[in-house]
A tleap script that builds the chain and sets N, CA, C and O, in Angstrom:
source leaprc.protein.ff14SB
mol = sequence {
  NMET PRO TRP GLY PRO ILE TYR TYR ARG MET
  SER ASN GLY ALA ILE LEU VAL TYR ASP ILE
  THR ASP GLU ASP SER PHE GLN LYS VAL LYS
  ASN TRP ILE LYS GLU LEU LYS LYS MET LEU
  GLY SER GLU ILE CYS LEU VAL ILE ALA GLY
  ASN LYS ILE ASP LEU GLU LYS ASP ARG THR
  VAL SER LEU GLU ASP ALA GLU LYS TYR ALA
  SER SER VAL GLY ALA VAL HIE PHE HIE THR
  SER ALA LYS MET ASN SER GLY ILE GLU GLU
  ILE PHE LEU SER LEU CYS ARG MET MET ILE
  GLU LYS ALA ASP LYS GLN THR ALA ASP ASN
  LEU VAL THR LEU ASN ARG SER GLY SER THR
  ARG ARG ARG THR VAL ILE ILE ASP ASP GLU
  ASP ASP VAL PRO SER LYS GLU SER PHE ARG
  TRP CYS CYS SER CSER
}
set mol.1.N position { -47.858 81.335 32.249 }
set mol.1.CA position { -48.407 80.927 30.940 }
set mol.1.C position { -47.470 79.916 30.207 }
set mol.1.O position { -46.276 80.191 30.090 }
set mol.2.N position { -47.947 78.830 29.743 }
set mol.2.CA position { -47.100 77.895 29.017 }
set mol.2.C position { -46.488 78.506 27.741 }
set mol.2.O position { -47.045 79.431 27.150 }
set mol.3.N position { -45.338 77.968 27.338 }
set mol.3.CA position { -44.689 78.548 26.159 }
set mol.3.C position { -45.451 78.247 24.870 }
set mol.3.O position { -45.398 79.037 23.927 }
set mol.4.N position { -46.147 77.134 24.816 }
set mol.4.CA position { -46.841 76.723 23.586 }
set mol.4.C position { -47.707 77.752 22.973 }
set mol.4.O position { -47.550 78.059 21.791 }
set mol.5.N position { -48.663 78.330 23.752 }
set mol.5.CA position { -49.543 79.309 23.113 }
set mol.5.C position { -48.833 80.494 22.398 }
set mol.5.O position { -49.386 81.048 21.447 }
set mol.6.N position { -47.677 80.865 22.824 }
set mol.6.CA position { -46.987 81.938 22.138 }
set mol.6.C position { -46.767 81.655 20.666 }
set mol.6.O position { -46.886 82.538 19.816 }
set mol.7.N position { -46.448 80.417 20.389 }
set mol.7.CA position { -46.150 79.959 19.040 }
set mol.7.C position { -47.396 79.845 18.170 }
set mol.7.O position { -47.300 80.052 16.960 }
set mol.8.N position { -48.482 79.548 18.691 }
set mol.8.CA position { -49.684 79.348 17.824 }
set mol.8.C position { -50.875 80.298 18.074 }
set mol.8.O position { -51.940 80.164 17.471 }
set mol.9.N position { -50.650 81.254 18.981 }
set mol.9.CA position { -51.725 82.196 19.233 }
set mol.9.C position { -52.189 82.819 17.983 }
set mol.9.O position { -51.377 83.204 17.142 }
set mol.10.N position { -53.486 82.936 17.823 }
set mol.10.CA position { -54.170 83.508 16.656 }
set mol.10.C position { -54.042 82.683 15.313 }
set mol.10.O position { -54.341 83.158 14.218 }
set mol.11.N position { -53.596 81.480 15.496 }
set mol.11.CA position { -53.494 80.622 14.304 }
set mol.11.C position { -54.827 80.173 13.783 }
set mol.11.O position { -55.784 80.014 14.540 }
set mol.12.N position { -54.890 79.964 12.457 }
set mol.12.CA position { -56.160 79.443 11.791 }
set mol.12.C position { -55.962 77.997 11.411 }
set mol.12.O position { -56.960 77.324 11.154 }
set mol.13.N position { -54.757 77.460 11.354 }
set mol.13.CA position { -54.590 76.089 11.008 }
set mol.13.C position { -53.273 75.518 11.525 }
set mol.13.O position { -52.346 76.227 11.918 }
set mol.14.N position { -53.257 74.165 11.496 }
set mol.14.CA position { -52.038 73.502 11.989 }
set mol.14.C position { -51.859 72.213 11.284 }
set mol.14.O position { -52.825 71.520 10.963 }
set mol.15.N position { -50.476 71.845 11.010 }
set mol.15.CA position { -50.160 70.554 10.461 }
set mol.15.C position { -49.468 69.837 11.637 }
set mol.15.O position { -48.481 70.329 12.184 }
set mol.16.N position { -49.995 68.699 12.000 }
set mol.16.CA position { -49.444 67.841 13.013 }
set mol.16.C position { -48.853 66.587 12.340 }
set mol.16.O position { -49.523 65.902 11.567 }
set mol.17.N position { -47.554 66.306 12.668 }
set mol.17.CA position { -46.937 65.267 11.959 }
set mol.17.C position { -46.560 64.215 13.030 }
set mol.17.O position { -46.067 64.569 14.102 }
set mol.18.N position { -46.792 62.941 12.736 }
set mol.18.CA position { -46.335 61.778 13.537 }
set mol.18.C position { -45.589 60.791 12.631 }
set mol.18.O position { -45.735 60.723 11.411 }
set mol.19.N position { -44.815 60.075 13.335 }
set mol.19.CA position { -43.963 59.040 12.617 }
set mol.19.C position { -44.775 57.715 12.698 }
set mol.19.O position { -45.093 57.258 13.796 }
set mol.20.N position { -45.097 57.122 11.572 }
set mol.20.CA position { -45.880 55.907 11.512 }
set mol.20.C position { -45.250 54.722 12.168 }
set mol.20.O position { -45.916 53.715 12.408 }
set mol.21.N position { -43.900 54.825 12.484 }
set mol.21.CA position { -43.164 53.746 13.134 }
set mol.21.C position { -43.052 54.010 14.640 }
set mol.21.O position { -42.371 53.259 15.336 }
set mol.22.N position { -43.700 55.053 15.157 }
set mol.22.CA position { -43.543 55.473 16.588 }
set mol.22.C position { -44.892 55.799 17.170 }
set mol.22.O position { -45.383 56.907 16.955 }
set mol.23.N position { -45.515 54.906 17.887 }
set mol.23.CA position { -46.778 55.057 18.549 }
set mol.23.C position { -46.790 56.321 19.519 }
set mol.23.O position { -47.806 57.006 19.637 }
set mol.24.N position { -45.646 56.586 20.186 }
set mol.24.CA position { -45.656 57.760 21.093 }
set mol.24.C position { -45.776 59.001 20.295 }
set mol.24.O position { -46.382 59.948 20.796 }
set mol.25.N position { -45.255 59.107 19.084 }
set mol.25.CA position { -45.404 60.326 18.370 }
set mol.25.C position { -46.866 60.590 17.981 }
set mol.25.O position { -47.306 61.738 17.916 }
set mol.26.N position { -47.608 59.501 17.723 }
set mol.26.CA position { -49.049 59.661 17.422 }
set mol.26.C position { -49.813 60.130 18.663 }
set mol.26.O position { -50.711 60.964 18.546 }
set mol.27.N position { -49.471 59.607 19.859 }
set mol.27.CA position { -50.082 60.084 21.149 }
set mol.27.C position { -49.758 61.573 21.329 }
set mol.27.O position { -50.616 62.330 21.784 }
set mol.28.N position { -48.527 62.011 20.980 }
set mol.28.CA position { -48.210 63.450 21.137 }
set mol.28.C position { -49.077 64.352 20.136 }
set mol.28.O position { -49.378 65.508 20.432 }
set mol.29.N position { -49.413 63.819 19.073 }
set mol.29.CA position { -50.227 64.570 18.117 }
set mol.29.C position { -51.677 64.789 18.799 }
set mol.29.O position { -52.295 65.852 18.736 }
set mol.30.N position { -52.110 63.667 19.436 }
set mol.30.CA position { -53.471 63.800 20.138 }
set mol.30.C position { -53.397 64.823 21.208 }
set mol.30.O position { -54.330 65.610 21.369 }
set mol.31.N position { -52.276 64.853 21.989 }
set mol.31.CA position { -52.090 65.881 23.039 }
set mol.31.C position { -52.102 67.304 22.391 }
set mol.31.O position { -52.790 68.214 22.853 }
set mol.32.N position { -51.352 67.433 21.364 }
set mol.32.CA position { -51.333 68.771 20.703 }
set mol.32.C position { -52.659 69.202 20.237 }
set mol.32.O position { -53.025 70.371 20.362 }
set mol.33.N position { -53.413 68.257 19.684 }
set mol.33.CA position { -54.796 68.686 19.163 }
set mol.33.C position { -55.636 69.140 20.270 }
set mol.33.O position { -56.286 70.179 20.153 }
set mol.34.N position { -55.671 68.366 21.444 }
set mol.34.CA position { -56.406 68.831 22.577 }
set mol.34.C position { -55.945 70.279 23.031 }
set mol.34.O position { -56.776 71.149 23.290 }
set mol.35.N position { -54.646 70.481 23.111 }
set mol.35.CA position { -54.171 71.829 23.469 }
set mol.35.C position { -54.573 72.874 22.429 }
set mol.35.O position { -54.948 73.974 22.836 }
set mol.36.N position { -54.525 72.617 21.098 }
set mol.36.CA position { -54.843 73.649 20.171 }
set mol.36.C position { -56.349 73.930 20.276 }
set mol.36.O position { -56.756 75.092 20.279 }
set mol.37.N position { -57.162 72.907 20.360 }
set mol.37.CA position { -58.589 73.202 20.446 }
set mol.37.C position { -58.955 73.903 21.727 }
set mol.37.O position { -59.882 74.714 21.727 }
set mol.38.N position { -58.282 73.634 22.803 }
set mol.38.CA position { -58.494 74.240 24.109 }
set mol.38.C position { -58.179 75.756 23.956 }
set mol.38.O position { -58.966 76.629 24.322 }
set mol.39.N position { -57.025 75.991 23.415 }
set mol.39.CA position { -56.555 77.401 23.302 }
set mol.39.C position { -57.172 78.218 22.139 }
set mol.39.O position { -57.362 79.428 22.271 }
set mol.40.N position { -57.489 77.546 20.986 }
set mol.40.CA position { -57.887 78.253 19.807 }
set mol.40.C position { -59.353 78.002 19.408 }
set mol.40.O position { -59.932 78.670 18.551 }
set mol.41.N position { -59.909 76.987 20.098 }
set mol.41.CA position { -61.408 76.640 19.705 }
set mol.41.C position { -61.419 75.643 18.663 }
set mol.41.O position { -60.394 75.366 18.040 }
set mol.42.N position { -62.599 75.057 18.433 }
set mol.42.CA position { -62.757 73.953 17.589 }
set mol.42.C position { -62.805 74.328 16.105 }
set mol.42.O position { -62.877 73.472 15.224 }
set mol.43.N position { -62.765 75.586 15.876 }
set mol.43.CA position { -62.729 76.144 14.477 }
set mol.43.C position { -61.390 76.094 13.808 }
set mol.43.O position { -61.313 76.406 12.620 }
set mol.44.N position { -60.358 75.735 14.463 }
set mol.44.CA position { -59.026 75.660 13.812 }
set mol.44.C position { -58.985 74.517 12.769 }
set mol.44.O position { -59.507 73.428 13.009 }
set mol.45.N position { -58.367 74.787 11.632 }
set mol.45.CA position { -58.319 73.798 10.585 }
set mol.45.C position { -57.033 72.885 10.935 }
set mol.45.O position { -55.934 73.375 11.196 }
set mol.46.N position { -57.289 71.558 10.910 }
set mol.46.CA position { -56.255 70.658 11.256 }
set mol.46.C position { -55.967 69.655 10.218 }
set mol.46.O position { -56.883 69.061 9.650 }
set mol.47.N position { -54.604 69.426 9.923 }
set mol.47.CA position { -54.171 68.406 9.057 }
set mol.47.C position { -53.259 67.496 9.874 }
set mol.47.O position { -52.393 67.993 10.594 }
set mol.48.N position { -53.425 66.206 9.783 }
set mol.48.CA position { -52.602 65.260 10.473 }
set mol.48.C position { -51.819 64.500 9.395 }
set mol.48.O position { -52.418 64.019 8.434 }
set mol.49.N position { -50.470 64.382 9.538 }
set mol.49.CA position { -49.672 63.698 8.562 }
set mol.49.C position { -48.963 62.483 9.123 }
set mol.49.O position { -48.139 62.637 10.025 }
set mol.50.N position { -49.236 61.298 8.643 }
set mol.50.CA position { -48.480 60.149 9.021 }
set mol.50.C position { -47.273 60.073 8.136 }
set mol.50.O position { -47.369 59.733 6.957 }
set mol.51.N position { -46.127 60.391 8.712 }
set mol.51.CA position { -44.912 60.514 7.918 }
set mol.51.C position { -44.119 59.132 7.978 }
set mol.51.O position { -44.435 58.229 8.752 }
set mol.52.N position { -43.115 59.066 7.130 }
set mol.52.CA position { -42.239 57.921 6.904 }
set mol.52.C position { -42.875 56.693 6.336 }
set mol.52.O position { -42.602 55.555 6.716 }
set mol.53.N position { -43.807 57.015 5.328 }
set mol.53.CA position { -44.488 55.867 4.648 }
set mol.53.C position { -43.463 55.045 3.878 }
set mol.53.O position { -43.766 53.947 3.411 }
set mol.54.N position { -42.264 55.571 3.746 }
set mol.54.CA position { -41.182 54.792 3.074 }
set mol.54.C position { -40.758 53.643 3.956 }
set mol.54.O position { -40.124 52.701 3.483 }
set mol.55.N position { -41.109 53.706 5.272 }
set mol.55.CA position { -40.872 52.638 6.232 }
set mol.55.C position { -42.105 51.843 6.609 }
set mol.55.O position { -42.268 51.455 7.766 }
set mol.56.N position { -42.981 51.597 5.632 }
set mol.56.CA position { -44.210 50.939 5.924 }
set mol.56.C position { -44.116 49.611 6.585 }
set mol.56.O position { -44.990 49.216 7.356 }
set mol.57.N position { -43.008 48.891 6.271 }
set mol.57.CA position { -42.774 47.628 6.946 }
set mol.57.C position { -42.593 47.689 8.404 }
set mol.57.O position { -42.741 46.677 9.089 }
set mol.58.N position { -42.273 48.851 8.921 }
set mol.58.CA position { -41.988 49.094 10.345 }
set mol.58.C position { -43.204 49.805 11.055 }
set mol.58.O position { -43.115 50.153 12.233 }
set mol.59.N position { -44.270 50.000 10.353 }
set mol.59.CA position { -45.417 50.739 10.859 }
set mol.59.C position { -45.943 50.160 12.195 }
set mol.59.O position { -46.148 48.953 12.325 }
set mol.60.N position { -46.147 51.025 13.144 }
set mol.60.CA position { -46.789 50.676 14.465 }
set mol.60.C position { -48.063 51.390 14.719 }
set mol.60.O position { -48.842 50.972 15.575 }
set mol.61.N position { -48.304 52.424 14.030 }
set mol.61.CA position { -49.636 53.136 14.088 }
set mol.61.C position { -50.457 52.703 12.908 }
set mol.61.O position { -50.082 52.966 11.765 }
set mol.62.N position { -51.594 52.031 13.159 }
set mol.62.CA position { -52.397 51.511 12.019 }
set mol.62.C position { -53.037 52.648 11.288 }
set mol.62.O position { -53.473 53.639 11.873 }
set mol.63.N position { -53.079 52.482 10.024 }
set mol.63.CA position { -53.763 53.500 9.127 }
set mol.63.C position { -55.202 53.715 9.524 }
set mol.63.O position { -55.695 54.841 9.575 }
set mol.64.N position { -55.859 52.615 9.802 }
set mol.64.CA position { -57.263 52.682 10.194 }
set mol.64.C position { -57.452 53.554 11.506 }
set mol.64.O position { -58.313 54.432 11.563 }
set mol.65.N position { -56.640 53.276 12.505 }
set mol.65.CA position { -56.697 54.105 13.727 }
set mol.65.C position { -56.423 55.553 13.476 }
set mol.65.O position { -57.143 56.408 13.992 }
set mol.66.N position { -55.413 55.869 12.705 }
set mol.66.CA position { -55.020 57.224 12.403 }
set mol.66.C position { -56.099 57.964 11.662 }
set mol.66.O position { -56.354 59.119 12.002 }
set mol.67.N position { -56.731 57.410 10.712 }
set mol.67.CA position { -57.779 57.969 9.919 }
set mol.67.C position { -59.026 58.070 10.737 }
set mol.67.O position { -59.744 59.054 10.560 }
set mol.68.N position { -59.340 57.228 11.548 }
set mol.68.CA position { -60.529 57.224 12.467 }
set mol.68.C position { -60.407 58.370 13.449 }
set mol.68.O position { -61.355 59.114 13.697 }
set mol.69.N position { -59.108 58.498 14.046 }
set mol.69.CA position { -58.887 59.573 15.005 }
set mol.69.C position { -58.988 60.928 14.340 }
set mol.69.O position { -59.593 61.844 14.897 }
set mol.70.N position { -58.394 61.077 13.131 }
set mol.70.CA position { -58.387 62.333 12.377 }
set mol.70.C position { -59.871 62.695 12.120 }
set mol.70.O position { -60.239 63.840 12.383 }
set mol.71.N position { -60.716 61.819 11.639 }
set mol.71.CA position { -62.096 62.133 11.350 }
set mol.71.C position { -62.831 62.541 12.696 }
set mol.71.O position { -63.685 63.427 12.687 }
set mol.72.N position { -62.498 61.912 13.773 }
set mol.72.CA position { -63.153 62.176 15.073 }
set mol.72.C position { -62.913 63.631 15.508 }
set mol.72.O position { -63.774 64.226 16.157 }
set mol.73.N position { -61.771 64.199 15.162 }
set mol.73.CA position { -61.464 65.615 15.577 }
set mol.73.C position { -61.578 66.613 14.514 }
set mol.73.O position { -61.173 67.764 14.681 }
set mol.74.N position { -62.147 66.189 13.364 }
set mol.74.CA position { -62.391 67.164 12.261 }
set mol.74.C position { -61.157 67.498 11.488 }
set mol.74.O position { -61.053 68.571 10.895 }
set mol.75.N position { -60.218 66.585 11.489 }
set mol.75.CA position { -58.975 66.771 10.787 }
set mol.75.C position { -58.879 65.959 9.460 }
set mol.75.O position { -59.588 64.969 9.280 }
set mol.76.N position { -58.044 66.376 8.599 }
set mol.76.CA position { -57.804 65.589 7.346 }
set mol.76.C position { -56.564 64.806 7.606 }
set mol.76.O position { -55.657 65.361 8.226 }
set mol.77.N position { -56.427 63.595 7.206 }
set mol.77.CA position { -55.244 62.768 7.359 }
set mol.77.C position { -54.568 62.590 6.010 }
set mol.77.O position { -55.199 62.401 4.970 }
set mol.78.N position { -53.182 62.666 6.094 }
set mol.78.CA position { -52.400 62.422 4.909 }
set mol.78.C position { -51.396 61.386 5.215 }
set mol.78.O position { -51.106 61.103 6.377 }
set mol.79.N position { -50.823 60.775 4.117 }
set mol.79.CA position { -49.684 59.842 4.254 }
set mol.79.C position { -48.527 60.501 3.594 }
set mol.79.O position { -48.666 60.899 2.437 }
set mol.80.N position { -47.370 60.659 4.234 }
set mol.80.CA position { -46.312 61.366 3.643 }
set mol.80.C position { -45.008 60.633 3.878 }
set mol.80.O position { -44.884 59.716 4.690 }
set mol.81.N position { -43.993 61.134 3.064 }
set mol.81.CA position { -42.609 60.694 3.263 }
set mol.81.C position { -41.777 61.903 2.906 }
set mol.81.O position { -41.626 62.253 1.735 }
set mol.82.N position { -41.235 62.540 3.940 }
set mol.82.CA position { -40.330 63.722 3.708 }
set mol.82.C position { -39.144 63.228 2.938 }
set mol.82.O position { -38.622 63.949 2.089 }
set mol.83.N position { -38.719 62.085 3.190 }
set mol.83.CA position { -37.471 61.484 2.618 }
set mol.83.C position { -37.682 61.382 1.097 }
set mol.83.O position { -36.786 61.691 0.313 }
set mol.84.N position { -38.853 60.953 0.712 }
set mol.84.CA position { -39.211 60.737 -0.738 }
set mol.84.C position { -39.904 61.978 -1.367 }
set mol.84.O position { -40.179 62.008 -2.566 }
set mol.85.N position { -40.173 62.998 -0.516 }
set mol.85.CA position { -40.875 64.164 -0.987 }
set mol.85.C position { -42.302 63.728 -1.515 }
set mol.85.O position { -42.731 64.141 -2.592 }
set mol.86.N position { -42.975 62.914 -0.739 }
set mol.86.CA position { -44.256 62.362 -1.140 }
set mol.86.C position { -45.340 62.941 -0.281 }
set mol.86.O position { -45.298 62.825 0.944 }
set mol.87.N position { -46.333 63.576 -0.919 }
set mol.87.CA position { -47.479 64.050 -0.127 }
set mol.87.C position { -47.199 65.424 0.625 }
set mol.87.O position { -48.109 65.951 1.265 }
set mol.88.N position { -46.103 65.925 0.555 }
set mol.88.CA position { -45.780 67.182 1.288 }
set mol.88.C position { -46.538 68.375 0.733 }
set mol.88.O position { -47.189 69.076 1.508 }
set mol.89.N position { -46.492 68.640 -0.543 }
set mol.89.CA position { -47.141 69.696 -1.185 }
set mol.89.C position { -48.685 69.646 -0.964 }
set mol.89.O position { -49.334 70.668 -0.739 }
set mol.90.N position { -49.222 68.434 -1.038 }
set mol.90.CA position { -50.641 68.259 -0.912 }
set mol.90.C position { -51.093 68.686 0.462 }
set mol.90.O position { -52.177 69.251 0.609 }
set mol.91.N position { -50.258 68.418 1.507 }
set mol.91.CA position { -50.679 68.856 2.864 }
set mol.91.C position { -50.869 70.292 2.992 }
set mol.91.O position { -51.853 70.735 3.585 }
set mol.92.N position { -49.946 71.082 2.447 }
set mol.92.CA position { -49.965 72.514 2.542 }
set mol.92.C position { -51.109 73.056 1.708 }
set mol.92.O position { -51.828 73.945 2.163 }
set mol.93.N position { -51.305 72.526 0.454 }
set mol.93.CA position { -52.399 73.017 -0.419 }
set mol.93.C position { -53.689 72.753 0.287 }
set mol.93.O position { -54.550 73.632 0.335 }
set mol.94.N position { -53.862 71.577 0.840 }
set mol.94.CA position { -55.160 71.198 1.548 }
set mol.94.C position { -55.466 72.128 2.746 }
set mol.94.O position { -56.584 72.613 2.920 }
set mol.95.N position { -54.393 72.354 3.574 }
set mol.95.CA position { -54.626 73.277 4.695 }
set mol.95.C position { -54.972 74.660 4.234 }
set mol.95.O position { -55.827 75.296 4.849 }
set mol.96.N position { -54.343 75.183 3.158 }
set mol.96.CA position { -54.603 76.548 2.680 }
set mol.96.C position { -56.054 76.595 2.177 }
set mol.96.O position { -56.785 77.557 2.412 }
set mol.97.N position { -56.439 75.527 1.481 }
set mol.97.CA position { -57.806 75.502 0.958 }
set mol.97.C position { -58.799 75.489 2.098 }
set mol.97.O position { -59.788 76.220 2.030 }
set mol.98.N position { -58.598 74.707 3.138 }
set mol.98.CA position { -59.477 74.590 4.319 }
set mol.98.C position { -59.576 75.961 4.983 }
set mol.98.O position { -60.671 76.379 5.358 }
set mol.99.N position { -58.463 76.666 5.135 }
set mol.99.CA position { -58.452 77.971 5.839 }
set mol.99.C position { -59.189 78.989 5.012 }
set mol.99.O position { -59.934 79.794 5.570 }
set mol.100.N position { -59.014 78.994 3.676 }
set mol.100.CA position { -59.627 79.959 2.805 }
set mol.100.C position { -61.157 79.744 2.836 }
set mol.100.O position { -61.945 80.684 2.936 }
set mol.101.N position { -61.527 78.457 2.746 }
set mol.101.CA position { -62.987 78.145 2.708 }
set mol.101.C position { -63.645 78.549 4.103 }
set mol.101.O position { -64.782 79.019 4.143 }
set mol.102.N position { -62.927 78.357 5.164 }
set mol.102.CA position { -63.468 78.742 6.493 }
set mol.102.C position { -63.567 80.221 6.623 }
set mol.102.O position { -64.546 80.747 7.153 }
set mol.103.N position { -62.562 80.900 6.143 }
set mol.103.CA position { -62.611 82.410 6.170 }
set mol.103.C position { -63.761 82.932 5.299 }
set mol.103.O position { -64.491 83.836 5.707 }
set mol.104.N position { -63.917 82.371 4.121 }
set mol.104.CA position { -64.940 82.768 3.216 }
set mol.104.C position { -66.330 82.574 3.909 }
set mol.104.O position { -67.171 83.472 3.883 }
set mol.105.N position { -66.541 81.397 4.516 }
set mol.105.CA position { -67.766 81.056 5.157 }
set mol.105.C position { -68.030 82.073 6.301 }
set mol.105.O position { -69.129 82.609 6.443 }
set mol.106.N position { -66.966 82.312 7.109 }
set mol.106.CA position { -67.168 83.359 8.252 }
set mol.106.C position { -67.529 84.650 7.739 }
set mol.106.O position { -68.372 85.336 8.318 }
set mol.107.N position { -66.883 85.070 6.572 }
set mol.107.CA position { -67.197 86.402 5.998 }
set mol.107.C position { -68.736 86.416 5.531 }
set mol.107.O position { -69.500 87.350 5.774 }
set mol.108.N position { -69.055 85.355 4.890 }
set mol.108.CA position { -70.530 85.276 4.470 }
set mol.108.C position { -71.351 85.286 5.684 }
set mol.108.O position { -72.257 86.116 5.751 }
set mol.109.N position { -71.159 84.503 6.616 }
set mol.109.CA position { -71.958 84.463 7.868 }
set mol.109.C position { -72.083 85.853 8.498 }
set mol.109.O position { -73.171 86.259 8.906 }
set mol.110.N position { -70.954 86.583 8.575 }
set mol.110.CA position { -70.944 87.856 9.178 }
set mol.110.C position { -71.779 88.870 8.438 }
set mol.110.O position { -72.351 89.762 9.064 }
set mol.111.N position { -71.872 88.763 7.099 }
set mol.111.CA position { -72.664 89.640 6.306 }
set mol.111.C position { -74.148 89.462 6.610 }
set mol.111.O position { -74.894 90.434 6.491 }
set mol.112.N position { -74.617 88.282 6.994 }
set mol.112.CA position { -76.062 88.058 7.174 }
set mol.112.C position { -76.417 88.029 8.682 }
set mol.112.O position { -77.581 87.868 9.048 }
set mol.113.N position { -75.469 88.176 9.480 }
set mol.113.CA position { -75.778 88.129 10.954 }
set mol.113.C position { -76.587 89.410 11.345 }
set mol.113.O position { -76.198 90.531 11.019 }
set mol.114.N position { -77.666 89.202 12.020 }
set mol.114.CA position { -78.532 90.223 12.442 }
set mol.114.C position { -78.377 90.378 13.980 }
set mol.114.O position { -78.238 89.388 14.698 }
set mol.115.N position { -78.405 91.616 14.456 }
set mol.115.CA position { -78.421 91.830 15.871 }
set mol.115.C position { -79.845 91.720 16.401 }
set mol.115.O position { -80.747 91.495 15.594 }
set mol.116.N position { -80.105 91.856 17.655 }
set mol.116.CA position { -81.386 91.664 18.286 }
set mol.116.C position { -82.444 92.524 17.774 }
set mol.116.O position { -83.620 92.172 17.861 }
set mol.117.N position { -82.075 93.712 17.208 }
set mol.117.CA position { -83.176 94.706 16.711 }
set mol.117.C position { -83.559 94.295 15.371 }
set mol.117.O position { -84.516 94.866 14.850 }
set mol.118.N position { -82.911 93.336 14.714 }
set mol.118.CA position { -83.249 92.923 13.361 }
set mol.118.C position { -82.546 93.692 12.358 }
set mol.118.O position { -82.887 93.573 11.182 }
set mol.119.N position { -81.578 94.488 12.696 }
set mol.119.CA position { -80.834 95.159 11.615 }
set mol.119.C position { -79.324 94.875 11.869 }
set mol.119.O position { -78.920 94.514 12.974 }
set mol.120.N position { -78.551 95.048 10.847 }
set mol.120.CA position { -77.099 94.877 10.972 }
set mol.120.C position { -76.432 96.087 10.629 }
set mol.120.O position { -76.905 96.782 9.730 }
set mol.121.N position { -75.384 96.436 11.233 }
set mol.121.CA position { -74.680 97.627 11.040 }
set mol.121.C position { -73.217 97.266 10.822 }
set mol.121.O position { -72.530 96.884 11.769 }
set mol.122.N position { -72.746 97.376 9.628 }
set mol.122.CA position { -71.385 96.957 9.279 }
set mol.122.C position { -70.690 98.055 8.587 }
set mol.122.O position { -71.354 98.830 7.899 }
set mol.123.N position { -69.408 98.197 8.703 }
set mol.123.CA position { -68.595 99.236 7.995 }
set mol.123.C position { -68.133 98.396 6.746 }
set mol.123.O position { -67.601 97.293 6.873 }
set mol.124.N position { -68.369 98.986 5.552 }
set mol.124.CA position { -68.020 98.320 4.320 }
set mol.124.C position { -66.937 99.189 3.687 }
set mol.124.O position { -67.104 100.403 3.575 }
set mol.125.N position { -65.848 98.588 3.279 }
set mol.125.CA position { -64.761 99.254 2.537 }
set mol.125.C position { -64.813 98.848 1.108 }
set mol.125.O position { -64.728 97.648 0.844 }
set mol.126.N position { -64.947 99.731 0.153 }
set mol.126.CA position { -64.970 99.433 -1.284 }
set mol.126.C position { -63.586 99.884 -1.776 }
set mol.126.O position { -63.168 101.027 -1.592 }
set mol.127.N position { -62.900 98.918 -2.412 }
set mol.127.CA position { -61.644 99.300 -3.028 }
set mol.127.C position { -61.723 99.159 -4.524 }
set mol.127.O position { -61.949 98.066 -5.041 }
set mol.128.N position { -61.543 100.226 -5.202 }
set mol.128.CA position { -61.556 100.173 -6.659 }
set mol.128.C position { -60.388 99.496 -7.228 }
set mol.128.O position { -59.294 99.643 -6.683 }
set mol.129.N position { -60.522 98.749 -8.302 }
set mol.129.CA position { -59.387 98.085 -8.912 }
set mol.129.C position { -58.330 99.040 -9.450 }
set mol.129.O position { -57.172 98.666 -9.641 }
set mol.130.N position { -58.742 100.259 -9.688 }
set mol.130.CA position { -57.831 101.186 -10.380 }
set mol.130.C position { -56.698 101.652 -9.421 }
set mol.130.O position { -55.524 101.715 -9.787 }
set mol.131.N position { -57.122 101.974 -8.177 }
set mol.131.CA position { -56.099 102.529 -7.297 }
set mol.131.C position { -55.816 101.652 -6.042 }
set mol.131.O position { -54.842 101.907 -5.333 }
set mol.132.N position { -56.638 100.647 -5.769 }
set mol.132.CA position { -56.399 99.705 -4.679 }
set mol.132.C position { -56.275 100.362 -3.313 }
set mol.132.O position { -55.901 99.723 -2.329 }
set mol.133.N position { -56.596 101.657 -3.270 }
set mol.133.CA position { -56.520 102.406 -1.943 }
set mol.133.C position { -57.854 103.025 -1.625 }
set mol.133.O position { -58.330 103.872 -2.381 }
set mol.134.N position { -58.491 102.623 -0.507 }
set mol.134.CA position { -59.831 103.167 -0.179 }
set mol.134.C position { -59.769 104.667 0.094 }
set mol.134.O position { -58.956 105.157 0.877 }
set mol.135.N position { -60.650 105.356 -0.577 }
set mol.135.CA position { -60.823 106.814 -0.290 }
set mol.135.C position { -61.836 107.021 0.801 }
set mol.135.O position { -62.603 106.108 1.110 }
set mol.136.N position { -61.866 108.281 1.438 }
set mol.136.CA position { -62.825 108.569 2.471 }
set mol.136.C position { -64.185 108.248 1.972 }
set mol.136.O position { -64.983 107.688 2.724 }
set mol.137.N position { -64.507 108.564 0.750 }
set mol.137.CA position { -65.870 108.376 0.163 }
set mol.137.C position { -66.217 106.931 0.075 }
set mol.137.O position { -67.400 106.605 -0.012 }
set mol.138.N position { -65.271 106.048 0.091 }
set mol.138.CA position { -65.564 104.615 -0.109 }
set mol.138.C position { -65.955 103.932 1.150 }
set mol.138.O position { -66.420 102.792 1.137 }
set mol.139.N position { -65.764 104.646 2.283 }
set mol.139.CA position { -66.249 104.020 3.572 }
set mol.139.C position { -67.696 104.468 3.743 }
set mol.139.O position { -68.048 105.633 3.558 }
set mol.140.N position { -68.515 103.483 4.106 }
set mol.140.CA position { -69.909 103.733 4.264 }
set mol.140.C position { -70.581 102.814 5.268 }
set mol.140.O position { -70.124 101.680 5.418 }
set mol.141.N position { -71.553 103.190 5.913 }
set mol.141.CA position { -72.253 102.292 6.810 }
set mol.141.C position { -73.415 101.712 6.026 }
set mol.141.O position { -74.056 102.395 5.227 }
set mol.142.N position { -73.661 100.476 6.265 }
set mol.142.CA position { -74.822 99.862 5.691 }
set mol.142.C position { -75.733 99.338 6.720 }
set mol.142.O position { -75.298 98.753 7.712 }
set mol.143.N position { -76.988 99.533 6.509 }
set mol.143.CA position { -78.002 99.174 7.420 }
set mol.143.C position { -79.113 98.408 6.631 }
set mol.143.O position { -79.487 98.822 5.533 }
set mol.144.N position { -79.630 97.291 7.203 }
set mol.144.CA position { -80.807 96.639 6.621 }
set mol.144.C position { -81.728 96.319 7.705 }
set mol.144.O position { -81.320 96.164 8.856 }
set mol.145.N position { -82.970 96.212 7.375 }
set mol.145.CA position { -83.957 95.844 8.382 }
set mol.145.C position { -84.741 94.661 7.919 }
set mol.145.O position { -85.629 94.192 8.630 }
savepdb mol mol.pdb
quit
């Protein structure tokens, strides 16, 4: 088994960074995305960051190509400079928002999923704000037809 999957197994999102002055680093991002999607599925949230925008004059990866690629793989593309602390916070906030939205959508989808018989059977846990600990009485089965 390759070492890579150990680091990202069960991940919901990834930030992939390339150097805008190094075409090879952009190709490596493409390889990583293939690997992540192969191992984790296409549902993983992806953010691609073109770093070192403070070196714009030395750019070798065109902005148009990077954004086009990001769009083609369902990723969001950012322009950053770690040196200037530009765009860094936005990357993390965006990825967190994407992962929360995806989790909320999956939760909503799971609540309406019906099995072949036309009913759903789910274990529901109700947590009261007062004690934040579920009691035995708060576990119940719900069925709908």
